[in-house]
TORLOFI-448216 format. One record per residue (C-alpha): residue number from 1; x, z, y negated. Coordinates in steps of 0.02 Angstrom, whole numbers, plus 32768, in hexadecimal, padded with zeros to 4 digits. Layout:
BEGIN
<rec num="NUM" c1="X" c3="Z" c2="Y"/>
...
***
This chain:
BEGIN
<rec num="1" c1="7A66" c3="64A4" c2="CAF5"/>
<rec num="2" c1="7A56" c3="640B" c2="CB77"/>
<rec num="3" c1="79D1" c3="6470" c2="CBE7"/>
<rec num="4" c1="797A" c3="64B1" c2="CB3E"/>
<rec num="5" c1="7964" c3="63FE" c2="CB12"/>
<rec num="6" c1="7933" c3="63C2" c2="CBA0"/>
<rec num="7" c1="78A7" c3="644B" c2="CBA2"/>
<rec num="8" c1="786F" c3="641E" c2="CAF5"/>
<rec num="9" c1="7859" c3="6354" c2="CB26"/>
<rec num="10" c1="77F9" c3="639A" c2="CBD3"/>
<rec num="11" c1="778D" c3="6409" c2="CB62"/>
<rec num="12" c1="7767" c3="637E" c2="CAE2"/>
<rec num="13" c1="7748" c3="62F7" c2="CB6B"/>
<rec num="14" c1="76C0" c3="637A" c2="CBBB"/>
<rec num="15" c1="766D" c3="6391" c2="CB0D"/>
<rec num="16" c1="7671" c3="62D6" c2="CAF5"/>
<rec num="17" c1="761D" c3="62C2" c2="CBA6"/>
<rec num="18" c1="75A5" c3="6350" c2="CB82"/>
<rec num="19" c1="7579" c3="62F5" c2="CADE"/>
<rec num="20" c1="7568" c3="6231" c2="CB35"/>
<rec num="21" c1="74EE" c3="6287" c2="CBB4"/>
<rec num="22" c1="7482" c3="62C8" c2="CB34"/>
<rec num="23" c1="747B" c3="6221" c2="CAD5"/>
<rec num="24" c1="745A" c3="61C1" c2="CB80"/>
<rec num="25" c1="73CA" c3="6247" c2="CBAF"/>
<rec num="26" c1="7374" c3="6231" c2="CAFD"/>
<rec num="27" c1="7317" c3="618E" c2="CB28"/>
<rec num="28" c1="72CF" c3="61F6" c2="CBB9"/>
<rec num="29" c1="727B" c3="6283" c2="CB62"/>
<rec num="30" c1="71F5" c3="61FA" c2="CB13"/>
<rec num="31" c1="7198" c3="6179" c2="CB54"/>
<rec num="32" c1="7137" c3="60ED" c2="CB18"/>
<rec num="33" c1="707F" c3="60C4" c2="CB28"/>
<rec num="34" c1="701A" c3="6021" c2="CB2B"/>
<rec num="35" c1="6F61" c3="6002" c2="CB21"/>
<rec num="36" c1="6EC4" c3="5FA8" c2="CAF4"/>
<rec num="37" c1="6E20" c3="5FCE" c2="CAB9"/>
<rec num="38" c1="6D88" c3="5F72" c2="CAF4"/>
<rec num="39" c1="6D39" c3="5F79" c2="CA44"/>
<rec num="40" c1="6D9B" c3="5F86" c2="C997"/>
<rec num="41" c1="6DA8" c3="5F4E" c2="C8E8"/>
<rec num="42" c1="6E51" c3="5F30" c2="C8A8"/>
<rec num="43" c1="6E2D" c3="5F56" c2="C7EC"/>
<rec num="44" c1="6E11" c3="6016" c2="C833"/>
<rec num="45" c1="6E4A" c3="6027" c2="C8D4"/>
<rec num="46" c1="6EDA" c3="609A" c2="C904"/>
<rec num="47" c1="6F23" c3="610A" c2="C983"/>
<rec num="48" c1="6F87" c3="61A4" c2="C977"/>
<rec num="49" c1="6FD3" c3="6242" c2="C9D1"/>
<rec num="50" c1="6F61" c3="62D0" c2="C9CA"/>
<rec num="51" c1="6FC3" c3="635A" c2="C96C"/>
<rec num="52" c1="704A" c3="62DD" c2="C948"/>
<rec num="53" c1="6FDF" c3="6265" c2="C8C7"/>
<rec num="54" c1="7080" c3="621C" c2="C888"/>
<rec num="55" c1="708E" c3="61C9" c2="C92F"/>
<rec num="56" c1="701F" c3="6142" c2="C92B"/>
<rec num="57" c1="7004" c3="6090" c2="C929"/>
<rec num="58" c1="6F86" c3="5FFD" c2="C8F7"/>
<rec num="59" c1="6F15" c3="5FA6" c2="C968"/>
<rec num="60" c1="6F2F" c3="5EE0" c2="C973"/>
<rec num="61" c1="6E9A" c3="5E54" c2="C96D"/>
<rec num="62" c1="6E8F" c3="5E65" c2="CA2E"/>
<rec num="63" c1="6E93" c3="5F26" c2="CA28"/>
<rec num="64" c1="6F3B" c3="5F40" c2="CA69"/>
<rec num="65" c1="6FA8" c3="5FC3" c2="CA36"/>
<rec num="66" c1="7051" c3="601C" c2="CA3E"/>
<rec num="67" c1="7086" c3="60D4" c2="CA33"/>
<rec num="68" c1="7149" c3="60F3" c2="CA3C"/>
<rec num="69" c1="71B3" c3="618A" c2="CA41"/>
<rec num="70" c1="7134" c3="6201" c2="CA8F"/>
<rec num="71" c1="716B" c3="628D" c2="CAD4"/>
<rec num="72" c1="716C" c3="629A" c2="CB8D"/>
<rec num="73" c1="70D7" c3="62F9" c2="CBF1"/>
<rec num="74" c1="701F" c3="62FC" c2="CBCC"/>
<rec num="75" c1="6FF0" c3="62B1" c2="CB27"/>
<rec num="76" c1="6F3C" c3="628D" c2="CAD9"/>
<rec num="77" c1="6F19" c3="61EB" c2="CA64"/>
<rec num="78" c1="6EAA" c3="61F4" c2="C9D6"/>
<rec num="79" c1="6E57" c3="6154" c2="C9D2"/>
<rec num="80" c1="6DEF" c3="6113" c2="C93E"/>
<rec num="81" c1="6DA1" c3="6062" c2="C96B"/>
<rec num="82" c1="6D28" c3="6035" c2="C8F4"/>
<rec num="83" c1="6CC7" c3="6086" c2="C861"/>
<rec num="84" c1="6C5B" c3="60CA" c2="C8E4"/>
<rec num="85" c1="6CB1" c3="60E0" c2="C984"/>
<rec num="86" c1="6D49" c3="613B" c2="C9C6"/>
<rec num="87" c1="6D93" c3="618B" c2="CA5F"/>
<rec num="88" c1="6E0F" c3="6208" c2="CA96"/>
<rec num="89" c1="6E79" c3="61E9" c2="CB38"/>
<rec num="90" c1="6EED" c3="6257" c2="CB9A"/>
<rec num="91" c1="6F93" c3="61FB" c2="CBE4"/>
<rec num="92" c1="702B" c3="622F" c2="CC54"/>
<rec num="93" c1="70D0" c3="61EC" c2="CBE9"/>
<rec num="94" c1="7169" c3="61DE" c2="CC51"/>
<rec num="95" c1="720D" c3="61DA" c2="CC00"/>
<rec num="96" c1="725D" c3="613F" c2="CBF0"/>
<rec num="97" c1="71DE" c3="60DC" c2="CC27"/>
<rec num="98" c1="7143" c3="6075" c2="CBDB"/>
<rec num="99" c1="709C" c3="60B2" c2="CC18"/>
<rec num="100" c1="7001" c3="6046" c2="CC11"/>
<rec num="101" c1="6F4F" c3="6093" c2="CC02"/>
<rec num="102" c1="6EB6" c3="604F" c2="CC3A"/>
<rec num="103" c1="6E48" c3="5FEE" c2="CBCC"/>
<rec num="104" c1="6DF5" c3="6061" c2="CB4F"/>
<rec num="105" c1="6D2F" c3="605D" c2="CB2D"/>
<rec num="106" c1="6D16" c3="60B8" c2="CA7F"/>
<rec num="107" c1="6C83" c3="611F" c2="CA7D"/>
<rec num="108" c1="6BFB" c3="6145" c2="C9EE"/>
<rec num="109" c1="6C73" c3="61AF" c2="C96B"/>
<rec num="110" c1="6C3B" c3="6256" c2="C910"/>
<rec num="111" c1="6C4C" c3="6277" c2="C865"/>
<rec num="112" c1="6C53" c3="6322" c2="C7FD"/>
<rec num="113" c1="6C02" c3="632C" c2="C758"/>
<rec num="114" c1="6C56" c3="6392" c2="C6E6"/>
<rec num="115" c1="6C00" c3="63F9" c2="C66F"/>
<rec num="116" c1="6C7A" c3="645A" c2="C604"/>
<rec num="117" c1="6C4D" c3="64E5" c2="C580"/>
<rec num="118" c1="6C9F" c3="6572" c2="C523"/>
<rec num="119" c1="6C54" c3="661D" c2="C537"/>
<rec num="120" c1="6C4B" c3="662C" c2="C47C"/>
<rec num="121" c1="6C25" c3="657D" c2="C43B"/>
<rec num="122" c1="6CCB" c3="6540" c2="C3FE"/>
<rec num="123" c1="6CF4" c3="6492" c2="C3FE"/>
<rec num="124" c1="6D5A" c3="6443" c2="C48B"/>
<rec num="125" c1="6DF7" c3="640B" c2="C459"/>
<rec num="126" c1="6E7C" c3="639D" c2="C4CC"/>
<rec num="127" c1="6E0E" c3="63C5" c2="C55D"/>
<rec num="128" c1="6E4C" c3="6390" c2="C60B"/>
<rec num="129" c1="6E15" c3="637F" c2="C6C5"/>
<rec num="130" c1="6E7F" c3="6385" c2="C749"/>
<rec num="131" c1="6E5B" c3="6372" c2="C7FE"/>
<rec num="132" c1="6ED6" c3="63BA" c2="C884"/>
<rec num="133" c1="6F2E" c3="6361" c2="C8EE"/>
<rec num="134" c1="6EEA" c3="62BD" c2="C8C5"/>
<rec num="135" c1="6F11" c3="6237" c2="C83D"/>
<rec num="136" c1="6E84" c3="6279" c2="C7D1"/>
<rec num="137" c1="6EFE" c3="62D6" c2="C747"/>
<rec num="138" c1="6EEA" c3="62FD" c2="C699"/>
<rec num="139" c1="6E45" c3="62AE" c2="C680"/>
<rec num="140" c1="6E08" c3="62B9" c2="C5E1"/>
<rec num="141" c1="6D51" c3="6316" c2="C5B9"/>
<rec num="142" c1="6CD7" c3="62B4" c2="C52F"/>
<rec num="143" c1="6CB1" c3="6316" c2="C489"/>
<rec num="144" c1="6C2F" c3="6374" c2="C4EA"/>
<rec num="145" c1="6C92" c3="63AC" c2="C576"/>
<rec num="146" c1="6C4F" c3="6322" c2="C5F4"/>
<rec num="147" c1="6C9D" c3="62C3" c2="C678"/>
<rec num="148" c1="6C7D" c3="627C" c2="C725"/>
<rec num="149" c1="6D0D" c3="6289" c2="C79C"/>
<rec num="150" c1="6D13" c3="6212" c2="C824"/>
<rec num="151" c1="6CFE" c3="61B3" c2="C8A6"/>
<rec num="152" c1="6D2E" c3="6243" c2="C90C"/>
<rec num="153" c1="6D3E" c3="623A" c2="C9D1"/>
<rec num="154" c1="6CC9" c3="62B8" c2="CA37"/>
<rec num="155" c1="6D1A" c3="6369" c2="CA1D"/>
<rec num="156" c1="6D2A" c3="6404" c2="C9AD"/>
<rec num="157" c1="6DA0" c3="6404" c2="C90B"/>
<rec num="158" c1="6DFC" c3="6474" c2="C892"/>
<rec num="159" c1="6DE5" c3="6431" c2="C7DF"/>
<rec num="160" c1="6E47" c3="647F" c2="C75B"/>
<rec num="161" c1="6E0B" c3="647A" c2="C6A6"/>
<rec num="162" c1="6E72" c3="6491" c2="C608"/>
<rec num="163" c1="6E53" c3="648E" c2="C556"/>
<rec num="164" c1="6EBB" c3="64B5" c2="C4AE"/>
<rec num="165" c1="6EA9" c3="6581" c2="C49A"/>
<rec num="166" c1="6E5E" c3="659A" c2="C54B"/>
<rec num="167" c1="6EB5" c3="65CE" c2="C5D8"/>
<rec num="168" c1="6EA8" c3="6556" c2="C66C"/>
<rec num="169" c1="6E15" c3="656F" c2="C6D1"/>
<rec num="170" c1="6DFD" c3="6547" c2="C794"/>
<rec num="171" c1="6D63" c3="652D" c2="C7F8"/>
<rec num="172" c1="6D40" c3="64F7" c2="C8AD"/>
<rec num="173" c1="6CC0" c3="647C" c2="C8E2"/>
<rec num="174" c1="6C90" c3="63FE" c2="C967"/>
<rec num="175" c1="6C4C" c3="634E" c2="C958"/>
<rec num="176" c1="6BF9" c3="62F2" c2="C9E2"/>
<rec num="177" c1="6BE2" c3="6239" c2="CA00"/>
<rec num="178" c1="6B77" c3="61F6" c2="C97F"/>
<rec num="179" c1="6B58" c3="6296" c2="C926"/>
<rec num="180" c1="6B65" c3="62B2" c2="C87E"/>
<rec num="181" c1="6B6F" c3="636C" c2="C850"/>
<rec num="182" c1="6B62" c3="63C4" c2="C7B9"/>
<rec num="183" c1="6BF6" c3="6444" c2="C795"/>
<rec num="184" c1="6BF1" c3="64B5" c2="C6F7"/>
<rec num="185" c1="6C8E" c3="6505" c2="C6B2"/>
<rec num="186" c1="6C99" c3="6594" c2="C635"/>
<rec num="187" c1="6D35" c3="65A4" c2="C5C9"/>
<rec num="188" c1="6D5F" c3="664B" c2="C572"/>
<rec num="189" c1="6DBC" c3="6641" c2="C4DD"/>
<rec num="190" c1="6E79" c3="669A" c2="C4E3"/>
<rec num="191" c1="6E8F" c3="6733" c2="C46A"/>
<rec num="192" c1="6EF5" c3="66BC" c2="C3DB"/>
<rec num="193" c1="6E59" c3="664A" c2="C3DD"/>
<rec num="194" c1="6DDE" c3="66D3" c2="C3C4"/>
<rec num="195" c1="6E37" c3="6719" c2="C346"/>
<rec num="196" c1="6E4B" c3="6675" c2="C2D9"/>
<rec num="197" c1="6D8C" c3="6650" c2="C2FB"/>
<rec num="198" c1="6D35" c3="65B3" c2="C2ED"/>
<rec num="199" c1="6D7E" c3="6583" c2="C23E"/>
<rec num="200" c1="6E0C" c3="6539" c2="C29A"/>
<rec num="201" c1="6DD4" c3="64E9" c2="C333"/>
<rec num="202" c1="6D15" c3="64CD" c2="C30A"/>
<rec num="203" c1="6C79" c3="64EE" c2="C35F"/>
<rec num="204" c1="6C25" c3="646E" c2="C3EA"/>
<rec num="205" c1="6B9D" c3="63FC" c2="C3C0"/>
<rec num="206" c1="6AF3" c3="6452" c2="C393"/>
<rec num="207" c1="6B5A" c3="64EF" c2="C33E"/>
<rec num="208" c1="6BB9" c3="650A" c2="C297"/>
<rec num="209" c1="6C2C" c3="657D" c2="C265"/>
<rec num="210" c1="6BE7" c3="6618" c2="C20B"/>
<rec num="211" c1="6C47" c3="6676" c2="C16E"/>
<rec num="212" c1="6C78" c3="66FA" c2="C20A"/>
<rec num="213" c1="6CD2" c3="6680" c2="C264"/>
<rec num="214" c1="6C53" c3="666F" c2="C2F7"/>
<rec num="215" c1="6BFA" c3="65D9" c2="C33A"/>
<rec num="216" c1="6B3C" c3="65F6" c2="C314"/>
<rec num="217" c1="6ABB" c3="6573" c2="C322"/>
<rec num="218" c1="6A90" c3="6597" c2="C267"/>
<rec num="219" c1="6AA8" c3="6614" c2="C1E0"/>
<rec num="220" c1="6A2B" c3="65AE" c2="C159"/>
<rec num="221" c1="69A3" c3="6552" c2="C15C"/>
<rec num="222" c1="6A04" c3="64C1" c2="C12C"/>
<rec num="223" c1="6A5B" c3="64C6" c2="C1DC"/>
<rec num="224" c1="69B0" c3="6495" c2="C22F"/>
<rec num="225" c1="6961" c3="63F6" c2="C245"/>
<rec num="226" c1="68AE" c3="63C9" c2="C1F5"/>
<rec num="227" c1="6826" c3="6446" c2="C20E"/>
<rec num="228" c1="6898" c3="64D4" c2="C251"/>
<rec num="229" c1="68CB" c3="6575" c2="C1F2"/>
<rec num="230" c1="6963" c3="65D2" c2="C222"/>
<rec num="231" c1="693D" c3="6686" c2="C268"/>
<rec num="232" c1="69B3" c3="66F8" c2="C2C1"/>
<rec num="233" c1="6A2F" c3="6675" c2="C2C7"/>
<rec num="234" c1="69D0" c3="65EE" c2="C31C"/>
<rec num="235" c1="6954" c3="6554" c2="C2CF"/>
<rec num="236" c1="68B5" c3="6595" c2="C30A"/>
<rec num="237" c1="680B" c3="651C" c2="C2E8"/>
<rec num="238" c1="678C" c3="64AE" c2="C32F"/>
<rec num="239" c1="67ED" c3="6411" c2="C36B"/>
<rec num="240" c1="6782" c3="637B" c2="C3A1"/>
<rec num="241" c1="6790" c3="632A" c2="C43F"/>
<rec num="242" c1="683D" c3="62E7" c2="C472"/>
<rec num="243" c1="6888" c3="6347" c2="C3E3"/>
<rec num="244" c1="6932" c3="6389" c2="C415"/>
<rec num="245" c1="6943" c3="6442" c2="C436"/>
<rec num="246" c1="699A" c3="64DB" c2="C489"/>
<rec num="247" c1="690D" c3="6539" c2="C4A4"/>
<rec num="248" c1="6852" c3="6546" c2="C4A3"/>
<rec num="249" c1="6857" c3="659C" c2="C401"/>
<rec num="250" c1="687A" c3="64F4" c2="C3C9"/>
<rec num="251" c1="67DF" c3="64A7" c2="C40B"/>
<rec num="252" c1="6720" c3="649F" c2="C3D5"/>
<rec num="253" c1="66A2" c3="64FA" c2="C434"/>
<rec num="254" c1="6683" c3="64C1" c2="C4EE"/>
<rec num="255" c1="6738" c3="6464" c2="C4F1"/>
<rec num="256" c1="67CE" c3="64A4" c2="C546"/>
<rec num="257" c1="688A" c3="6479" c2="C529"/>
<rec num="258" c1="68C7" c3="6430" c2="C5B8"/>
<rec num="259" c1="696C" c3="63CC" c2="C5F9"/>
<rec num="260" c1="6939" c3="6316" c2="C61A"/>
<rec num="261" c1="6973" c3="62A6" c2="C695"/>
<rec num="262" c1="69CF" c3="6250" c2="C606"/>
<rec num="263" c1="6A3F" c3="62E2" c2="C5F4"/>
<rec num="264" c1="6A07" c3="6328" c2="C542"/>
<rec num="265" c1="6980" c3="63AF" c2="C525"/>
<rec num="266" c1="68CB" c3="6386" c2="C4D2"/>
<rec num="267" c1="6821" c3="63DD" c2="C4AE"/>
<rec num="268" c1="67B6" c3="638B" c2="C53C"/>
<rec num="269" c1="670A" c3="63BD" c2="C56F"/>
<rec num="270" c1="66BB" c3="63CE" c2="C62C"/>
<rec num="271" c1="6654" c3="6359" c2="C668"/>
<rec num="272" c1="6645" c3="6374" c2="C735"/>
<rec num="273" c1="661D" c3="6410" c2="C7AB"/>
<rec num="274" c1="66DB" c3="640C" c2="C7D9"/>
<rec num="275" c1="6784" c3="63C0" c2="C7BA"/>
<rec num="276" c1="6758" c3="6323" c2="C832"/>
<rec num="277" c1="66FC" c3="6283" c2="C7F4"/>
<rec num="278" c1="6639" c3="62A7" c2="C832"/>
<rec num="279" c1="6610" c3="625D" c2="C8D7"/>
<rec num="280" c1="65A0" c3="61D1" c2="C8EF"/>
<rec num="281" c1="6534" c3="623E" c2="C964"/>
<rec num="282" c1="650A" c3="62B9" c2="C8D4"/>
<rec num="283" c1="646C" c3="62AB" c2="C878"/>
<rec num="284" c1="64CA" c3="627D" c2="C7C7"/>
<rec num="285" c1="6527" c3="61CC" c2="C7D0"/>
<rec num="286" c1="65C5" c3="61C0" c2="C776"/>
<rec num="287" c1="6566" c3="616E" c2="C6E9"/>
<rec num="288" c1="64FC" c3="621B" c2="C6E1"/>
<rec num="289" c1="659D" c3="6285" c2="C6D7"/>
<rec num="290" c1="65ED" c3="620E" c2="C64A"/>
<rec num="291" c1="6542" c3="6220" c2="C5E5"/>
<rec num="292" c1="6577" c3="62D6" c2="C5D2"/>
<rec num="293" c1="660B" c3="62A1" c2="C56D"/>
<rec num="294" c1="6616" c3="6258" c2="C4B9"/>
<rec num="295" c1="6608" c3="619E" c2="C484"/>
<rec num="296" c1="66A8" c3="6144" c2="C4B7"/>
<rec num="297" c1="66D9" c3="61D7" c2="C53C"/>
<rec num="298" c1="66B6" c3="61C4" c2="C5EE"/>
<rec num="299" c1="66B8" c3="6233" c2="C687"/>
<rec num="300" c1="675C" c3="6234" c2="C6E4"/>
<rec num="301" c1="678E" c3="62C5" c2="C76B"/>
<rec num="302" c1="670F" c3="632B" c2="C716"/>
<rec num="303" c1="6751" c3="6329" c2="C668"/>
<rec num="304" c1="670F" c3="62C2" c2="C5D5"/>
<rec num="305" c1="67A2" c3="6240" c2="C59D"/>
<rec num="306" c1="67A3" c3="61A2" c2="C54E"/>
<rec num="307" c1="6755" c3="6110" c2="C59A"/>
<rec num="308" c1="67E2" c3="60C1" c2="C5FE"/>
<rec num="309" c1="67AB" c3="6019" c2="C5D2"/>
<rec num="310" c1="67DD" c3="602E" c2="C520"/>
<rec num="311" c1="6861" c3="60BB" c2="C528"/>
<rec num="312" c1="68F8" c3="60E7" c2="C58D"/>
<rec num="313" c1="68DF" c3="6197" c2="C562"/>
<rec num="314" c1="68AF" c3="6220" c2="C4DB"/>
<rec num="315" c1="6952" c3="61E9" c2="C495"/>
<rec num="316" c1="691B" c3="6131" c2="C471"/>
<rec num="317" c1="6878" c3="616E" c2="C444"/>
<rec num="318" c1="68C8" c3="61C9" c2="C39F"/>
<rec num="319" c1="691F" c3="610A" c2="C382"/>
<rec num="320" c1="687F" c3="60D7" c2="C347"/>
<rec num="321" c1="6882" c3="6081" c2="C297"/>
<rec num="322" c1="6943" c3="607F" c2="C2AE"/>
<rec num="323" c1="699F" c3="5FF2" c2="C23B"/>
<rec num="324" c1="69A8" c3="5F45" c2="C2A1"/>
<rec num="325" c1="69B9" c3="5E8D" c2="C278"/>
<rec num="326" c1="697F" c3="5E53" c2="C31E"/>
<rec num="327" c1="693A" c3="5E8B" c2="C3B9"/>
<rec num="328" c1="69D1" c3="5E9F" c2="C418"/>
<rec num="329" c1="69FB" c3="5F40" c2="C3B1"/>
<rec num="330" c1="6966" c3="5F86" c2="C3E2"/>
<rec num="331" c1="6989" c3="5F60" c2="C497"/>
<rec num="332" c1="6A26" c3="5FB8" c2="C47E"/>
<rec num="333" c1="69D7" c3="6052" c2="C43E"/>
<rec num="334" c1="697A" c3="6061" c2="C4E3"/>
<rec num="335" c1="68DC" c3="6008" c2="C4B0"/>
<rec num="336" c1="68D0" c3="5F8F" c2="C548"/>
<rec num="337" c1="6841" c3="5F23" c2="C4F9"/>
<rec num="338" c1="6879" c3="5F4E" c2="C434"/>
<rec num="339" c1="683A" c3="5EDE" c2="C3AE"/>
<rec num="340" c1="68A0" c3="5ED3" c2="C304"/>
<rec num="341" c1="6812" c3="5ED5" c2="C287"/>
<rec num="342" c1="684A" c3="5ECA" c2="C1C0"/>
<rec num="343" c1="68EB" c3="5F0D" c2="C1F2"/>
<rec num="344" c1="68B4" c3="5FA6" c2="C256"/>
<rec num="345" c1="68A5" c3="5FBD" c2="C318"/>
<rec num="346" c1="67F1" c3="5FD3" c2="C35F"/>
<rec num="347" c1="67A1" c3="5FC4" c2="C41B"/>
<rec num="348" c1="6710" c3="5F3B" c2="C439"/>
<rec num="349" c1="6674" c3="5F79" c2="C45C"/>
<rec num="350" c1="65AF" c3="5F59" c2="C497"/>
<rec num="351" c1="6558" c3="5FEF" c2="C45E"/>
<rec num="352" c1="657D" c3="607B" c2="C3D4"/>
<rec num="353" c1="6590" c3="60F0" c2="C47E"/>
<rec num="354" c1="6625" c3="60A1" c2="C4AB"/>
<rec num="355" c1="667A" c3="60D8" c2="C3FD"/>
<rec num="356" c1="66DB" c3="6177" c2="C3E6"/>
<rec num="357" c1="66C4" c3="61F8" c2="C34E"/>
<rec num="358" c1="666C" c3="61AC" c2="C2B3"/>
<rec num="359" c1="6675" c3="6101" c2="C2EC"/>
<rec num="360" c1="65F7" c3="607D" c2="C2FA"/>
<rec num="361" c1="65E7" c3="5FE0" c2="C35E"/>
<rec num="362" c1="65EB" c3="5F50" c2="C2DB"/>
<rec num="363" c1="660B" c3="5E95" c2="C2D8"/>
<rec num="364" c1="66B4" c3="5E5B" c2="C296"/>
<rec num="365" c1="6712" c3="5DBC" c2="C29C"/>
<rec num="366" c1="675C" c3="5DED" c2="C33E"/>
<rec num="367" c1="66AA" c3="5E13" c2="C38A"/>
<rec num="368" c1="664F" c3="5EB1" c2="C398"/>
<rec num="369" c1="66D1" c3="5F56" c2="C378"/>
<rec num="370" c1="66D3" c3="6005" c2="C349"/>
<rec num="371" c1="66EC" c3="602D" c2="C2A0"/>
<rec num="372" c1="66CA" c3="60D0" c2="C232"/>
<rec num="373" c1="6620" c3="60D3" c2="C1F0"/>
<rec num="374" c1="65F8" c3="60D6" c2="C13E"/>
***
């Protein structure tokens, strides 16, 4: 009995010793990293561990940071320094020790401009984006399925898009220093959503839910804009310059439906020989090219667009005559020199040629402005 007791005690002591040994070794499985950024904005700056974004640190006003409990071995830091700069830094982590990295100089960051659409026109609901291995997790897309992700250090990334009724979709792309790259993602609905149709989830902007539960541009003239008719489930007609469009069939003869720098598509006319602004060495001057455009429009990068002195783009042109109480209301609508005259927004002019559509340059209490002719 005594022998058995001694063996049991010895075994227990051995187990305790082994357990204590594990506890004592635990601190040597992780280390700490200290560093400092040469440039940072404390309101946005943060440092995390690539593939373990939960291990992170804020950056103080002096650009200093501390990351704790980093597994030993080679590690890579994911650094957001400012709204426009970032960095990735590799470091050797030593167990139970603190490592001081060299001062980190952030470089211009890249951005991924996501454009997410559904293949059948269903509306996106609860759509989120995550970038693998980074702090950018579960970011919400806007109602049009758009989101700018960044700042991202130079590198390649795996992006996962999820939305209600759609299987998770993964895409990969790279973002270089200072690059703003468009990343298009198409989501395909699962079987249950296809059976329900658009009556449950709705359709994306610009489409309507037809009686057959499909998202269509139209199934009757009432779904089309002024001057357009529904033919073959799409709105067709001679849309004027700057009219919103989804294809050339909605634009007047001599114009085309194009995506503009402002991000939306509109009917535009060509004014140059190519997409580039006409060089001064050519026989035609910039003014000569602009003379090819309708009143109120100038030649910009080979296209007739609203005069930039008065309009921030086609979307701003469409805000002419919007109700206002002062000039500031008009400026907010994209009319940089806008005037609020008789409770409606307009723009200044010198001659009738400065005024778009059926407007004329007339004298008002705010000086000469464009007004609808009578």
